[in-house]
N, C-alpha and C positions, 0 to 999 in steps of 0.2 A: 518440768514440762518446757517442753520447745515449743515456742509460737510458731506457726508456720505463717509468713506474711505475704498476701498476693497485694501485687502493685498493679493499677490500671490508669484509666484517665477517662474522664468524661469531657464533650466540649458543648460550651455553651453555646446560646442563642447567637451570642456576637463574635464567635470561631475560636473564643480563647479556650485553652486546653488546660483541666485542672487534675493535678497528681490526685491519685485515690488511694488509698490503701486499706486492706481489709483484711480480717481474722477470723474464723468461725463459720460456718455453714448458713449457707445463703437461707436455710427454712429454720434456723434458731427460733426460739419464740420471742426474742426480744431483741433490737439492734440498739447498742450505744454509740451515736453517733460525736464525734470528739471533735472541735473546731476552735483553733488557735487563735492565740490574738497578735496584736499588730508588730512587724518585725520578727514575727516567728516563723514555726512550720509544724509540720505532723509530728514532728520528733519531741515537741513537748511535751506530748503526751506519752512516750515511751514506756513508761511507769506504769499507765492503765491499760495500755495496749496490751502490757505482759499480765499485769495484776486480774484484770478483770476475769479472763478466762480461769485462771488458776481458784480465784474464790467462788465463781458461781458455775464453773464446769467448763469444758471446750467445747461442748454439744449446745450449752444452754443458754450462750450468748453470742452474736456477732457484733464485733466492734470494727467500726468503719470512721476512717481521720480523713482529712484532705486540706491542700494546699488552697490560700485562698490563691486567687488571682495576682500576681506581683511578689509572689513570696514561695520560698522552698524551690519544690519541681515543678511547678505550675508555669502557666505562660505570664510574660510581663504582662500589666493593664495596660489595655489600650488609653490614648489622651482621653479623658472626661468619664472614664469608668473607675476612678477609684473613690467609690461612693459607697455608703451603708447599704442605700437601696439595691445595687447592683451586687453587692455580696448577698442579699435577702433572695434575689431571685437566682445568683448561682446555687446556693442552698437549696431551692426545690429544684434545680437540674439536679444534684444531686441524688436528692431525696426521689426521683422519679426515674433518672437511671441506676443508680445503685443499691441503692436502700428499700425498694419495693413498698408493700401496703402492712407489711408488718407493724406492730407496736414499737416506737422509739423515744429512747431516753437521748436527750441533747443536752450534753455538755457544751457549754463556752466558756473561753477565757478572756477575759479583757475585750479586745473587737468581735471576739466572737461570741461572748454575752450580749453585744450590742448588734451583732448581725441577728440574732434570736428577737430580739425587741423590734428590729425594723421588717422581718419576717411576720412578727405578730401585728404590723401596722398594716404590712404591705398583702398579708396571704391569712387572714383570720380561721380562715377553714381548715388548714392545717392542724391548728390543736384541738386534741381532743380525738380527733379522727385518725389521724397519724403521728404527730408528739404528743406522747400522753405525760411525759414528766420532763423535769427541765433542772439543770443545775446551773446556776448563775457564779461563777469563779471569777472573783478579783475584776469587777465589772461595775457598771455604771448605768443608770438611767438618765444622764445628763447631767451640765453643768460639769464639765470634765475638769476643766483648769481650778475647780474650788479646791485651794488647801493644796495643789500639787507642790510636792517637792519638801512640802512642811512649811511652805511661805503663808505669812499673816493673809488673814480675809481680805483686808485692804488693799492686797496687790493683786485680785482674782482678776477687775477689769483691765491693768495693765497685762497680764499673762494672755488674757485673750484676745487683744489686740496683737501684742509680740508673738506669739508663740508662732502663731503661722509663717510669718515674715521669716523666723530662724530657723523652722524645720523645713520652709521650702528654701531657702540659702542652703542648708545642710545637704539637703538633697541635690542640687545642683551641683554643689562640690562634689559628690559623690558620683554624679553621672561624667564629671570634667574627670575625677581621678578616674572612671573606668576608661574614658576615652583615651586619657595618656596612658595607660597600660595597655591596650588595642595597639596604638601607634607606637608602642613602644617595642611589642610582640613582633608586630611588621616590620617595624625597621633591622628587629633582631635577626629574622628570616632572610629578610636582604642581604643583610652582612654576611652571615652562613654562606650563600649561593654565592656572594661576590669573594667571599674570601675561602671559597674551597680549596684552594692551593695550600693555602698556610692555618688549613684546619687545627692542627695540634697546638700551634701557637693561639692563635683566635680561641682556642676551648679553654688554655689556661687564664687569658687575659678575662675571657666571659665570668669564669668562675669566681675571678678574683672581686669582679664587679657584682656578679650575682651575691655572692657572701655579704658583703656591704651592704647592698639593698637588703637583703633578708635581715640584718643586723640593724637596720631602720626601723624595717616594720616590726620585729619583735619590741625593738624600744618602745615604738607608738603605740605597740597594744599593751605593752606593761603601764606605760603612763594612764592610760584611758581607762583601762581594764579596774582598779580600785574604785575609780569613780563609778562606774557603771555598775559594777556590781553593789555600792552602795545604794544606790537610786533604785534597782530592778530586786535585789534580794533583800532579805532579811539576816538575821542574827546567822552565824557560820554555816552559810550554805557548802553543799558538797561541789569542791571545785570542776569536777565532772559537769555538772550541771550548767556551772558558770561558762565553763567553755561551750557547752552545747549552745547555750543563747547567743554566746558571742558568733560563734560561727556562722549561724543562723542569721543573725543581723549583718555580717557580712556580704550576703549575696543579694541584699535587696535593696532593687535597682532604687536609685535617687527619686525619680518620680512614684514611685510607691509609699517611701519615705516620707515625704512631706504631702503627697497628695490624700492618704489614709489619714494622715493625723489631722488634715483639715475637715475631712468629713466628720472626725470623732468629735469636734469641738462643736458642730452644726449639731449634734446628736442632742434630741431631748424628747424621749417616748417613754415617759413615766406614762403616761395615759394608754400605751399600748398593754403595758404589764395586767390589765384587766382581763387580757383573753386567755393569761393564764391560770386567771383565779381560781377555777374547777380541776387544775391539775397539781400532783404532787411537786412540789419546787423546792430544792434547797438552795439556800445561798451561801457562798462560803467565801471568806475574805481574813486578809492576813493584818495584825496589829501594825506593823513595820510597814505596810505598802505607802512606799512615798510617791508611786504615781497617780493611783488613785486610794486616797487615805479611808479608814474605815468609815466614814459620815455618808460614802456612795454606797454602802452595804445597808448602812441603818436606814436610809432613802428607801432603798429600793422594799425592805422590810416593811418600811411605813406604808409603800405605795402597794404592796402585795401582803397584805394580813394574813393571808392562808399559808404562806411558806414558812420555812423553818431555816433561822439563822445560824450560822456556825463561825465565831470566830475564832482565829490561832493568834495565840500569843508567841510574837516573835517573827511571825514570819513575813515576808514581803508579795513581792506582785505576782510570783510563779509560784504559785501555792501548789500548783498539782506536782512541780520538781523538788519542791523544798518537802510538802508533807505528802508523798506520794501514797502513803498507805491508809491515811486519813478520807482523801479525796476519793482514791479509788472503793474504799468501802461505802462511803456516802452515796456513789454511782453504783454500785452493786445491789445496794439497798432500794434504790430508785427502781432497778431493773426488774428484781424480785416482784415490787408492787405491779407491775404493768405487765409481767408475763405470762 
């Protein structure tokens, strides 16, 4: 089956353009809304975008996904807007402008799951009337640093204090790197104009420099990739899925990288889960999730006893990429319940 993907966008109240991607008819009996996590993009859901119409039928479901502000193809997040409350309001914009009034199955991965909880806190009227079911994938209701990276619990207070500083420092370094690259591109353009008469020689020299720079970048990526893969993915991930994650991470601005991490540290919305109590809810988590260990899923299940909990042995944080068939079938099951 060939999936026809439509790409458009919506503009939020503060003028940020969000990239939105859709497939399936607008009058389908149910819409599955896929919301990605921190440093990811719509592409992290590509298996579900392709798989849901195959399972349910191309006319039986509309699949919508969008990039958070400061991620993927969406505009950068203006200063002061890297907040979960802002993402909840962005969600309302997508629902109003793109999704319409039909029943919605919401699937949120990591920060996307936290966005749902922020929306439940700020806009409880959406649940039951528009959002009829939910999937919480590799996410948390709060205490983000608890057990993160496999550290013992005694290190949790230190991690809470230190993590924002580390992430903000990394974010600033990303911005400085991007600024240096922009300056380098500008300098190169000026050099091309100034050296037009010696173009052939210049091209040869620049080719050697570019080749050396490319080699250094490849080496740096190779050194970072194994560590990131171990933290983000579980056992034996598909190399193509790892590359996709790395590519999405590489384009996240430093301000989004640090700013959204800081707001996730403040996230504490177990109380908001009561809004979901009358809805079908699936909680999905991997046993090798080092960013958010399985205890986070267990806590959500305790706070929302009407939900069903699914634990996947050997899977890491990117569950929809590591166990695509299982996640897709769980979403299809929710879609059947509400359509």
